[in-house]
N, C-alpha and C positions, 0 to 999 in steps of 0.2 A: 300478466302480475302488476298494479302500479302503483310509483312510488312516489304517489302524495304521504305525506308527513301529517301523521293523528293525529289526530286537534280537541286529543282531551286530552285533560288536570288529570281525569278520573282515570283512564290507561295509564298512563305513566304513574301515576298513586301506585295502585296496582303490581304495576310490573317493580318497582322501588321496594315493597312491602313484602312484599312471593323472593325475591331479592334477597333484603333486608333479614328476612324467617331464615330460611335460606341459609347465609353466609353467616346467624351466629347461632342456630339451631346447634352444631353441634358441638362449639367449644362453650356453651353456656352448657348446657346438661352435664360433659364434665365438671363442670363445678357443684351439679349437683340442681337447677332447676331448668325448667323450661322457658322459652319465648315468652308464649304469657304472660313468665313474673315476671323477664324483665324490670320491668317498668316497679311491681310495687315493694319486689326488695331495694332497688333503688327509691323509692320514696320514704322505707324504712331506714332504712342510714343514710341518707340527709334531714328527716327530719320526726326523729325517734320519738315521739311520743301521739300521733296528728290523728288523726280520729281514722277512720275507716269510709266514714258519708267523707270527708273530705279529701279524701288518696283517691276515690274513688269522682268525687270534683271534678279532682284537679287533673288525672287520665282522660273524665269522657268514659267512666261504665260502666256502667248499670249498677246498682245496689247488689242486690243480687249475686251476679257473676263477680263483683267484687266478692265473697263473703264467703261465696263461694271458692276462687283460686286464694285467698288471705287462710277460708281454713285445709284447702293442704299445703302452705309455706311451712301453719303455727303442726299443722300432725307432723313434715321433715323438718324441724326442728328450724327452719330459717327466723321466725319470726312467732310473737305470743302477743298475748290480745291480751287487754286491763280493765277495766269495768273505770270511767268514769268518775271518778267521785263523785265530782263537778252534779254529774247527770247522769243517773246509770245506768240509761239509753244508752250514753254512748259507748263507741265498746275503740277504746288503744291504741296502738299498736309499734310496735315495739323489735327491733332487733336486736336475737341474741348473738351468743356470744360465735354463733354457726357459721350466722349472716358477716357479721365482721372481719370473720377469716378468709370469708370468698368478696373482699367487695376490695384489696385491691388489684388483683383479676380479672372483676369483671367488668373494674371500670379501665383495667387496658384494654381487655377487650373489644366494651362499643368504642373508642377513643380510639381503635384502631381500624374500628369501623366505620368511622365516623368522618376518621383518611381516606379511605375506599370511599365511598363516598361524595369527599369532595376532592379526587383528583385531578391534574390538573387543570381546580382549579386558582384563579389569582387571588388576594385578602377580600378584597375585593369583590369579589365574583363568591366567592362563599357566604358573605354578608349578606349580598343583592339575593342571594338562594331565599335564606333561613327567615330574610322579613319581610318575601311573596312565598313562604311555608304560608309567613303565622296571621297574615293575609286571606291562606285561603283559610287556612282553620278558623282564624274567626267570622269572616263570611259567612263559614255552614252552620261552627257558634252562633249567630243571630238568629239565626234562621229558624235553629232546635228549636233560640229561647233564651240559648242559654250566653249565664257573661264570656267577655275577652280574653285570651290570653294573656295570664301575666310572666312573663318573665319567670317569676319563685312560685312560681310552681312547676318551672322545671327541674325539679332539684333531680 
């Protein structure tokens, strides 16, 4: 067996994603949401009234998948979608009291997860790691004809 280092960022990103999902899944399910809904709930909490399309673009999720996930969150009482009076084709997403009630615990769970990810990193290394990940995301977004990541998108 070879001790060669795997020279594929995709391999490590996939590993990190699987481990992240495994670590968070049980904790967020206790709050009534699943792993795939975390980012949508956080968008609703951080940007009440953001359109469904804007959420889809921010998270890089296709519009049909976003609509399905939001419908599930609406059914479970975490969000409501309202028609935009200025553009009736647009749905605006708002958190409900149920979402506000889990906000503090959800943010704590996410902060604890971030700390696990950066355990052993210096503050400078943390910043460098995030900068490199943003550059990688931007490279892929550009190759797919999407605009670059914007800090404000990550609510």
